[in-house]
C-alpha positions in Angstrom: 117.8 72.2 143.9 114.7 70.1 142.9 113.2 72.4 139.9 115.1 74.7 137.5 113.0 77.7 138.9 110.0 78.7 140.5 107.6 81.5 139.4 104.4 82.9 140.3 102.1 82.7 137.2 102.2 81.6 133.7 104.6 83.5 131.3 103.0 81.8 128.3 99.7 82.6 126.6 96.4 80.9 127.6 96.3 77.6 125.5 92.7 76.8 126.3 93.0 73.0 126.3 90.5 70.9 128.1 91.1 67.8 130.0 90.1 65.9 127.0 92.6 67.7 124.8 95.4 67.0 127.4 94.4 63.3 127.3 95.3 63.2 123.6 99.0 64.1 124.3 101.1 61.1 125.1 103.1 61.2 128.4 106.8 61.4 128.5 109.4 61.4 131.2 111.1 64.7 132.1 113.8 65.5 134.5 112.6 67.7 137.5 115.7 70.1 137.3 114.4 70.9 133.5 111.1 72.1 134.7 110.0 75.6 136.1 106.8 75.7 138.4 104.3 78.1 137.9 102.9 78.1 141.4 104.7 79.0 144.4 102.4 77.3 147.0 101.8 73.6 147.7 98.9 72.4 149.8 100.3 69.8 152.2 97.1 68.1 152.6 97.0 67.5 148.9 100.6 66.3 148.9 99.8 63.9 151.9 96.5 62.6 150.7 96.1 59.1 149.6 93.7 59.8 146.9 95.4 62.9 145.5 96.1 61.1 142.3 92.7 59.7 142.0 91.0 62.8 140.6 92.0 64.4 137.3 94.7 63.3 135.0 97.2 60.8 136.1 100.1 62.7 134.7 101.3 66.3 135.3 101.0 68.8 132.6 104.0 70.8 131.3 104.2 73.6 128.6 107.1 74.6 126.6 107.3 78.2 125.8 110.3 79.9 124.4 112.4 77.1 125.0 111.6 76.7 128.7 109.4 73.9 130.2 107.0 75.0 132.7 105.1 72.8 135.2 101.5 73.9 134.7 99.7 71.3 136.8 100.9 68.4 139.0 103.1 70.1 141.3 102.2 67.8 144.1 103.3 64.8 142.0 106.6 66.3 141.1 107.3 67.0 144.9 106.0 63.5 145.9 108.5 62.1 143.3 111.3 64.2 144.6 110.7 63.1 148.1 111.0 59.5 147.0 114.6 60.5 145.6 113.0 60.2 142.1 114.4 62.8 139.7 112.0 62.3 136.7 108.3 62.7 136.5 105.8 61.4 133.8 104.1 64.5 132.2 102.1 65.5 129.2 104.0 68.3 127.1 102.2 70.9 125.1 104.9 72.4 122.9 103.7 75.9 122.2 107.0 76.6 120.4 106.3 73.9 117.8 102.5 75.0 117.5 103.7 78.6 117.1 106.1 77.5 114.2 103.3 75.6 112.6 101.2 78.6 112.7 103.8 80.7 111.1 104.2 78.2 108.2 100.3 78.0 107.7 100.2 81.8 107.3 103.3 82.1 105.1 102.6 83.0 101.5 102.6 80.1 99.1 105.9 79.4 97.3 106.4 80.8 93.9 108.9 79.8 91.1 111.3 82.3 89.5 108.7 83.4 87.1 106.3 84.2 89.8 104.0 81.2 89.1 102.7 79.2 92.4 104.3 76.1 93.1 102.1 73.0 92.7 103.1 70.9 95.9 101.3 67.8 94.3 103.6 68.1 91.4 106.7 66.8 93.4 104.7 63.9 95.0 103.1 62.5 91.8 104.3 59.0 90.8 106.9 58.8 88.2 106.1 56.5 85.3 108.7 55.3 82.8 107.9 56.6 79.1 109.2 54.8 76.0 111.8 56.8 74.3 110.5 56.7 70.9 106.8 57.7 71.7 107.1 60.0 74.7 103.9 58.6 76.0 103.4 57.3 79.6 103.0 53.6 80.1 99.9 52.2 81.6 100.5 49.9 84.8 101.8 46.7 83.8 100.3 44.6 86.6 96.5 44.0 85.6 95.7 42.7 89.2 96.6 46.2 90.6 94.8 48.0 87.8 91.5 49.5 89.3 90.2 50.0 85.8 90.6 46.3 84.9 87.2 44.5 84.5 87.4 42.6 87.8 89.4 45.1 89.7 92.2 44.6 92.3 92.0 41.4 93.9 89.9 41.2 97.1 90.3 38.9 100.1 87.9 36.3 100.7 85.0 36.8 103.0 86.3 34.1 105.4 89.9 35.3 105.2 90.3 36.5 108.8 93.8 35.6 109.4 93.2 32.6 111.6 92.1 29.0 111.3 89.9 26.9 113.5 91.8 24.3 115.7 91.5 20.7 114.4 89.1 18.4 116.1 90.7 16.4 118.8 89.4 13.2 120.4 88.2 13.9 123.8 90.1 12.2 126.5 88.0 9.9 128.9 87.6 12.0 132.2 87.1 8.9 134.2 90.5 7.5 133.6 92.4 10.8 134.4 91.3 10.5 138.1 
């Protein structure tokens, strides 16, 4: 069996991605036996055409929905790969399961402490500065070069500091002797 399954139609909701949106998803390799096609018909003229991969995206489009991967676009590429005895295809995968989980966490109520106060998410990511034991105050940064409030501020690279140097001048060889 080439594919995991064949169905007629998409079981997942319309994602509304444009070709430009698909192009932002990096392609990965997928085994053909992991994919379920969403079309039951394949046009032989499209399969046998020399320029069938010239138009559109170079990679097939797959969608993960409820743990299953569906081949949305690129059936002719997948069949051509199978006819060449290749069991993998490069495709761009839109993971609707992950997007759905992100949407659930975005709409979840904010975390609260035991007292019912909202948790400040930045409080756990603030830098920890050492405080002297006797005063309880916070130390200022000790490196003046890294202190943006210092009179000169942090050090800046020179205007000509571009990471490379010009090659040294070499004497030119006399071309008449080289012949």
